[in-house]
C-alpha positions as CSV (number, residue, x, y, z in Angstrom):
1,M,72.0,132.8,102.6
2,E,74.9,134.7,104.4
3,I,74.4,136.7,107.4
4,L,74.1,140.4,106.3
5,K,76.5,142.8,107.9
6,V,74.6,146.1,109.0
7,T,76.4,149.5,109.7
8,D,74.8,152.8,111.0
9,G,74.8,154.0,107.4
10,S,73.0,151.1,105.9
11,F,70.5,150.4,108.9
12,K,67.7,152.4,107.4
13,K,67.9,150.7,104.1
14,E,68.7,147.1,105.2
15,V,66.6,146.9,108.2
16,M,63.9,149.6,108.5
17,E,63.0,149.0,104.5
18,A,63.7,145.5,104.3
19,K,60.8,143.4,102.4
20,K,61.3,140.4,104.8
21,P,61.5,140.3,108.5
22,V,65.1,141.1,109.8
23,L,66.7,139.4,113.0
24,L,69.3,141.7,114.0
25,D,72.1,140.8,116.5
26,F,74.0,143.4,118.3
27,W,77.4,142.1,119.1
28,A,81.1,142.9,119.8
29,E,84.3,141.0,119.2
30,W,85.1,140.9,122.9
31,C,81.7,139.5,124.0
32,G,82.1,135.8,124.7
33,P,78.1,134.9,124.6
34,C,78.2,136.9,121.1
35,R,80.7,134.3,119.8
36,M,78.4,131.6,121.3
37,I,75.6,132.5,119.4
38,A,77.2,133.2,116.2
39,P,77.3,129.7,114.8
40,V,73.4,129.6,115.7
41,L,72.8,132.4,113.7
42,E,74.9,131.0,110.7
43,E,72.6,127.9,110.8
44,L,69.5,130.0,111.0
45,A,70.5,132.1,108.3
46,Q,70.6,128.8,106.2
47,E,67.2,127.7,107.0
48,V,65.3,130.7,106.9
49,G,67.2,132.5,104.1
50,D,63.9,132.8,101.9
51,E,61.7,134.0,104.6
52,A,63.7,136.3,106.7
53,V,67.1,138.2,107.0
54,I,69.6,137.3,109.6
55,A,71.7,140.5,110.3
56,K,74.5,141.5,112.5
57,M,75.9,144.9,113.7
58,N,79.2,145.3,115.6
59,I,78.4,148.0,118.3
60,D,82.0,148.9,118.7
61,E,82.1,150.0,114.9
62,N,78.5,151.4,114.9
63,P,77.8,153.1,118.1
64,E,74.9,155.2,116.6
65,T,72.1,152.8,116.0
66,P,72.5,150.5,119.3
67,S,72.5,154.1,121.3
68,L,69.5,155.1,119.6
69,L,67.8,151.7,120.0
70,G,68.6,151.7,123.8
71,I,71.1,148.6,123.5
72,R,72.4,148.1,127.1
73,S,73.9,144.6,127.0
74,I,75.0,142.1,124.2
75,P,74.2,139.8,122.6
76,T,70.6,141.6,121.9
77,L,68.7,140.3,119.3
78,M,65.9,142.6,117.8
79,A,63.4,141.6,115.4
80,F,62.0,143.9,112.7
81,K,59.0,143.9,110.3
82,E,57.7,146.4,107.9
83,G,60.1,149.0,109.4
84,K,59.0,148.3,113.1
85,M,60.8,146.9,115.9
86,V,58.4,143.7,116.9
87,G,60.7,142.0,119.4
88,T,63.8,141.9,121.5
89,K,65.7,139.0,123.1
90,V,68.7,139.5,125.2
91,G,71.5,136.9,125.8
92,V,72.4,133.5,124.1
93,Q,69.3,131.9,122.6
94,S,68.9,128.4,121.2
95,K,68.3,127.9,117.4
96,S,64.9,126.3,118.1
97,A,63.7,129.1,120.4
98,L,65.1,131.8,117.7
99,L,63.1,129.6,114.9
100,E,59.9,129.7,116.9
101,W,60.4,133.3,117.5
102,L,60.8,134.2,114.0
103,K,57.9,132.4,112.9
104,S,55.8,134.0,115.2
105,I,56.7,137.5,113.9
């Protein structure tokens, strides 16, 4: 599956009302570590496409949601399940660590 691009306007529907767990990456074009984790998230989306949604939100284009969620540094990954935020990881993560984290949700 492809990575879902989430906006301030689609956050409620795409993340909070999602039927599957959602791993949401808050990122920006200018962020080096964000570019490092992008291919990892692409691979993850292919592997867990039926079980979870991998999504991204550009914080420069969508400032409202990151502000409401208290995002202070990027990349920040947040996991949501049944409309609730159930976990947060900050910084570059390995694919194996992210897979394990997703399975624990």
